Every structure is written in C-alpha cells, then in structure tokens.
DRENDO-1510 file (C-alpha; in Angstrom, 1 decimal, always signed):
<recs>
REC; n; res; u; v; w
REC; 1; MET; -6.3; -2.2; +15.0 .
REC; 2; SER; -4.8; +1.2; +15.5 .
REC; 3; TYR; -5.8; +4.2; +13.3 .
REC; 4; ALA; -2.3; +4.5; +12.1 .
REC; 5; THR; -2.2; +0.9; +10.9 .
REC; 6; LEU; -5.5; +1.3; +9.1 .
REC; 7; HIS; -4.6; +4.6; +7.6 .
REC; 8; ASP; -1.3; +3.4; +6.3 .
REC; 9; ALA; -2.7; +0.2; +4.8 .
REC; 10; LEU; -5.6; +2.0; +3.1 .
REC; 11; LYS; -3.2; +4.7; +1.8 .
REC; 12; ALA; -1.0; +2.1; +0.3 .
REC; 13; ALA; -4.1; +0.9; -1.6 .
REC; 14; GLY; -4.9; +4.4; -2.8 .
REC; 15; PHE; -7.4; +5.5; -0.2 .
REC; 16; VAL; -7.0; +8.2; +2.5 .
REC; 17; ILE; -9.0; +8.3; +5.7 .
REC; 18; TYR; -8.9; +11.0; +8.4 .
REC; 19; THR; -9.4; +10.9; +12.1 .
REC; 20; GLY; -12.6; +12.1; +13.7 .
REC; 21; GLN; -12.6; +15.6; +15.1 .
REC; 22; GLY; -12.2; +16.6; +18.7 .
REC; 23; GLU; -13.2; +14.0; +21.2 .
REC; 24; PHE; -14.1; +11.6; +18.4 .
REC; 25; SER; -10.5; +11.4; +17.1 .
REC; 26; LYS; -9.9; +8.3; +19.3 .
REC; 27; THR; -13.0; +6.4; +18.3 .
REC; 28; LEU; -13.8; +7.0; +14.7 .
REC; 29; PHE; -12.4; +7.9; +11.3 .
REC; 30; ARG; -13.9; +9.8; +8.3 .
REC; 31; ILE; -14.1; +9.0; +4.7 .
REC; 32; SER; -14.6; +11.7; +2.1 .
REC; 33; THR; -14.7; +11.7; -1.7 .
REC; 34; MET; -13.3; +14.0; -4.3 .
REC; 35; GLY; -14.2; +13.6; -8.0 .
REC; 36; ASN; -16.0; +10.8; -9.7 .
REC; 37; LEU; -16.6; +7.8; -7.4 .
REC; 38; THR; -17.9; +4.6; -9.0 .
REC; 39; SER; -19.4; +1.4; -7.6 .
REC; 40; ALA; -16.1; -0.3; -8.5 .
REC; 41; ASP; -14.2; +2.2; -6.3 .
REC; 42; LEU; -16.5; +1.4; -3.4 .
REC; 43; GLY; -16.2; -2.3; -4.0 .
REC; 44; ARG; -12.4; -2.0; -3.9 .
REC; 45; LEU; -12.6; +0.0; -0.6 .
REC; 46; LEU; -14.8; -2.6; +0.9 .
REC; 47; GLN; -12.4; -5.4; -0.2 .
REC; 48; CYS; -9.5; -3.5; +1.5 .
REC; 49; PHE; -11.5; -3.4; +4.7 .
REC; 50; ALA; -12.4; -7.1; +4.4 .
REC; 51; ILE; -8.7; -8.0; +4.0 .
REC; 52; LEU; -7.5; -5.8; +6.8 .
REC; 53; LEU; -10.2; -6.8; +9.3 .
REC; 54; GLY; -10.6; -10.4; +8.2 .
</recs>
C-alpha cells in the first residue's frame, strides 16, 4: 500500500500521519498526538489499520 493511499484513508477516518524524515520518507511514517488521547482513540486507530491492511 502506498503512503498516499494509507494517509488519505486514515485522514478520512479522522487521523493524520506524516512521512518519515529524510531517507526514511520512503520506508516509514510517523504518528503524533495532540490533546487528550484515550484508549478508545487508539482502538479506533488500530481498527482502521486492521480494515486497511486486512
């Protein structure tokens, strides 16, 4: 799956990811948090990954 596909699908679900920096931009992405993050938020993120990668 391309980064763009993953990014767009997660963004549609309310999550934003960023590419890695420098030479890592082609092999990994970053997740950051702002504000109050709950276990339900993490569960929803993991559900999104499961659906996208399933």
